[in-house]
C-alpha positions as CSV (number, residue, x, y, z in Angstrom):
1,M,99.4,76.8,99.2
2,V,103.0,76.9,98.2
3,R,103.5,79.6,95.6
4,R,105.8,81.0,92.9
5,R,106.3,84.6,91.9
6,R,105.7,83.8,88.2
7,W,102.2,83.3,86.8
8,F,103.4,80.5,84.4
9,P,105.9,77.7,84.8
10,E,108.9,77.5,82.4
11,Y,109.6,74.9,79.7
12,G,111.3,71.9,81.3
13,E,110.3,72.8,84.8
14,L,109.2,70.1,87.3
15,V,105.9,71.0,88.8
16,I,103.5,69.5,91.4
17,G,100.1,68.9,89.8
18,T,96.8,67.5,91.1
19,V,94.8,65.5,88.6
20,K,91.5,67.3,88.0
21,K,89.6,65.5,85.3
22,I,90.5,62.4,83.2
23,F,89.4,61.8,79.6
24,D,90.3,59.0,77.2
25,H,92.6,61.3,75.3
26,G,94.4,62.9,78.3
27,A,93.8,64.7,81.6
28,F,93.6,68.2,83.0
29,I,96.0,68.9,85.8
30,L,95.9,71.8,88.4
31,L,99.4,73.2,89.1
32,D,99.6,73.6,92.8
33,E,102.5,76.1,92.8
34,Y,100.8,78.3,90.2
35,N,97.5,79.2,91.9
36,N,95.9,76.0,90.5
37,L,96.6,77.0,86.9
38,E,95.1,74.4,84.6
39,A,97.5,72.3,82.4
40,Y,96.9,69.4,80.1
41,C,98.6,66.0,80.0
42,P,98.1,64.3,76.6
43,L,97.6,60.5,76.6
44,N,101.0,59.8,75.0
45,E,102.7,61.7,77.9
46,V,101.1,59.7,80.6
47,S,103.5,56.7,80.9
48,R,106.6,55.1,79.4
49,S,105.0,51.7,80.1
50,W,102.1,50.1,78.1
51,F,98.7,50.5,79.7
52,K,95.1,49.6,78.6
53,G,93.5,52.8,79.7
54,I,94.6,56.1,81.2
55,R,92.7,55.5,84.4
56,E,95.1,52.6,85.2
57,V,97.8,55.3,85.6
58,L,96.0,58.4,86.8
59,K,93.3,58.9,89.5
60,E,91.3,62.1,90.0
61,G,92.7,64.0,93.1
62,Q,96.1,62.4,92.7
63,K,99.1,64.6,93.3
64,L,102.1,63.9,91.1
65,V,105.2,65.4,89.7
66,F,105.0,66.5,86.0
67,K,107.4,68.1,83.6
68,V,106.4,71.1,81.6
69,I,106.7,70.4,77.8
70,R,104.8,73.4,76.3
71,V,104.0,76.9,77.5
72,N,101.9,79.5,75.7
73,E,101.4,82.5,78.0
74,R,99.4,84.5,75.5
75,K,96.8,81.8,75.1
76,G,97.2,80.6,78.7
77,H,98.0,77.0,77.7
78,V,100.4,74.7,79.5
79,D,101.1,71.1,78.6
80,V,102.8,68.7,81.0
81,S,104.2,65.2,80.8
82,L,104.3,62.4,83.4
83,R,106.3,59.9,81.4
84,R,109.3,62.3,81.0
85,V,109.8,62.6,84.8
86,F,112.6,60.2,85.9
87,D,112.6,58.7,89.4
88,A,115.5,60.8,90.6
89,E,113.8,64.0,89.4
90,R,110.6,63.0,91.1
91,R,112.3,62.4,94.4
92,A,114.2,65.7,94.2
93,K,111.0,67.6,93.4
94,L,109.0,66.0,96.2
95,S,111.7,66.9,98.6
96,E,111.8,70.5,97.4
97,W,108.0,70.6,97.7
98,R,108.0,69.4,101.2
99,R,110.6,71.9,102.2
100,A,108.6,74.7,100.6
101,Q,105.5,73.6,102.5
102,R,107.4,73.7,105.8
103,A,108.8,77.1,104.9
104,E,105.4,78.5,104.1
105,K,104.0,77.2,107.4
106,L,106.7,79.1,109.3
107,L,106.0,82.2,107.3
108,E,102.3,81.9,108.1
109,L,103.1,81.5,111.9
110,A,105.3,84.6,111.7
111,A,102.6,86.5,109.9
112,I,100.0,85.6,112.6
113,K,102.4,86.7,115.4
114,L,103.0,90.1,113.6
115,N,99.4,90.5,112.6
116,K,100.3,90.4,108.9
117,S,98.9,88.4,106.0
118,L,100.7,85.5,104.3
119,D,101.2,87.6,101.2
120,E,102.9,90.2,103.3
121,A,105.1,87.5,104.9
122,Y,106.3,86.4,101.4
123,E,107.1,90.0,100.4
124,A,108.8,90.9,103.6
125,A,110.7,87.7,104.1
126,G,110.0,84.8,101.8
127,W,111.1,86.2,98.5
128,K,114.1,87.9,100.0
129,L,115.3,84.6,101.5
130,E,114.7,82.9,98.1
131,D,116.7,85.6,96.3
132,Y,119.6,85.4,98.7
133,Y,119.8,81.6,99.5
134,G,118.0,80.2,96.5
135,E,115.3,78.6,98.6
136,I,113.3,80.0,101.5
137,Y,113.8,76.9,103.7
138,T,117.6,77.0,103.3
139,G,117.5,80.6,104.7
140,L,115.5,79.4,107.7
141,E,118.0,76.6,108.2
142,E,120.8,79.1,108.2
143,A,118.9,81.1,110.9
144,V,119.0,77.9,113.1
145,R,122.8,77.7,112.5
146,R,123.8,81.4,112.7
147,G,120.9,83.2,114.3
148,E,119.2,86.4,113.2
149,K,122.2,87.7,111.2
150,A,121.6,85.0,108.6
151,L,118.2,86.7,107.9
152,L,119.3,90.3,108.3
153,V,122.0,89.8,105.7
154,A,119.3,88.7,103.3
155,G,117.5,92.0,103.7
156,L,114.9,91.2,106.3
157,T,114.0,93.7,108.9
158,K,114.9,93.1,112.6
159,E,111.2,92.4,113.3
160,W,110.8,89.7,110.8
161,A,114.3,88.3,111.4
162,S,113.7,88.0,115.1
163,I,110.4,86.1,114.9
164,L,111.4,83.8,112.1
165,T,114.7,82.9,113.9
166,K,112.7,81.9,117.0
167,L,110.3,79.9,115.0
168,A,113.0,78.2,112.9
169,K,114.9,77.2,116.0
170,S,111.7,75.8,117.5
171,Y,110.5,73.8,114.5
172,I,113.6,73.0,112.3
173,E,115.9,70.1,113.2
174,L,119.0,70.4,111.1
175,P,120.1,67.2,109.2
176,E,123.2,65.5,110.4
177,A,125.6,62.9,109.1
178,K,127.4,60.7,111.6
179,V,130.5,58.6,111.0
180,S,132.8,56.7,113.3
181,G,135.9,54.6,113.3
182,V,138.6,53.2,115.5
183,F,142.4,53.7,115.5
184,T,144.5,50.9,116.8
185,I,147.8,52.5,117.8
186,T,150.8,51.0,119.5
187,C,154.2,52.6,120.3
188,F,156.8,50.8,122.3
189,E,159.1,53.8,122.9
190,R,159.5,55.0,126.5
191,D,157.3,58.1,125.6
192,G,154.9,56.0,123.5
193,I,151.8,57.4,125.2
194,V,152.9,60.9,124.5
195,R,153.5,60.1,120.8
196,I,150.1,58.5,120.5
197,K,148.4,61.5,122.2
198,S,150.3,63.9,119.9
199,A,149.0,62.1,116.7
200,L,145.4,62.2,118.0
201,V,145.7,65.9,118.9
202,E,146.9,66.6,115.4
203,G,143.7,65.0,114.1
204,L,141.6,67.3,116.3
205,K,143.5,70.3,114.9
206,V,142.4,69.2,111.4
207,A,138.8,68.9,112.6
208,K,138.8,72.6,113.6
209,E,139.4,73.6,110.0
210,F,136.0,72.3,109.0
211,K,132.9,74.5,109.6
212,D,130.0,72.9,111.5
213,V,131.9,69.6,112.1
214,K,132.0,68.1,115.6
215,V,134.7,65.6,116.4
216,R,135.3,63.5,119.6
217,I,138.3,61.2,120.0
218,Y,138.5,59.0,123.1
219,T,140.0,55.8,124.3
220,E,138.1,52.5,124.3
221,G,141.0,51.0,126.2
222,A,144.5,51.0,124.8
223,P,145.5,50.5,122.0
224,R,142.0,51.4,120.6
225,Y,141.0,55.0,120.2
226,K,137.6,55.8,118.8
227,I,136.6,58.9,116.7
228,D,133.0,60.1,116.4
229,L,132.3,62.8,113.8
230,V,129.1,64.7,113.1
231,A,128.7,67.0,110.0
232,P,125.8,68.7,108.1
233,D,125.9,66.1,105.4
234,Y,127.8,62.9,104.4
235,K,129.9,64.6,101.8
236,I,131.4,66.9,104.4
237,A,131.6,64.1,106.9
238,E,133.5,61.7,104.6
239,R,136.0,64.5,103.5
240,S,136.6,65.6,107.1
241,L,137.1,62.1,108.4
242,K,139.6,61.2,105.6
243,E,141.7,64.3,106.3
244,I,141.7,63.7,110.0
245,V,142.6,60.0,109.6
246,D,145.3,60.8,107.1
247,R,146.9,63.3,109.5
248,V,146.7,61.0,112.5
249,I,148.3,58.1,110.6
250,S,151.0,60.3,109.1
251,V,152.0,61.8,112.5
252,A,151.9,58.4,114.2
253,K,154.0,56.7,111.7
254,K,156.5,59.5,111.6
255,D,156.9,59.1,115.4
256,G,157.5,55.4,115.1
257,C,154.1,54.1,116.0
258,S,152.2,51.2,114.5
259,I,148.7,52.3,113.5
260,T,145.6,51.0,111.6
261,F,142.2,52.5,111.2
262,K,138.8,50.8,110.7
263,R,135.4,52.3,110.0
264,I,132.5,51.4,112.2
265,K,129.2,50.8,110.5
266,L,126.5,52.7,112.5
267,K,123.2,51.1,113.1
């Protein structure tokens, strides 16, 4: 079960909850991340839409995203709301939850290999990665990118860093964003091909300035030259592509070439 270090959630926090028991006036919810701490969802916090009865919206055993609207640690009371969770928040929380589940599974596998408990795995590795990277799974993704040093710098021992890096590389596939386009370049000077090549090489030099970005530029048959770019996410991909294209166009025009660029929609 995915866990938190705190015993109680904070006001305004998004939480994963399992519907335990439904009544006409509301429902009791078990908070999955807080050791099944029981919370209450009042009837007026169930939905923004009109409904006849609460059971039209909630089902026992259902797992949903709730927002914490009241916390009294002294009395052990927590109230949550379903209607105050917006779609974007729900999607983001579910994504975070799935990543936390995958991270915990890798911690569990590492613990088994080292003959340790899952609690020990969290103490030796999980919480250290969360403190350093903000999220355990992000730390494990960095281990895929940069190897053991990404975990050692977070404070893990060599033993834990080694086994978690091996597991991360076996089970984690890093997300990638792919973009492509085609330059159409013509140059009627005697050394036109040299000028075209020079412009494309300048584009590749720009590509080297971006971390974790892979770029390939190749001919599809003159005067068409294709660029394929792969980056960790679309924000980086778009920024990288723009700077490369701007440089190629600038150099080509400066050298007297005619140039256009067209994006290719990937399937």
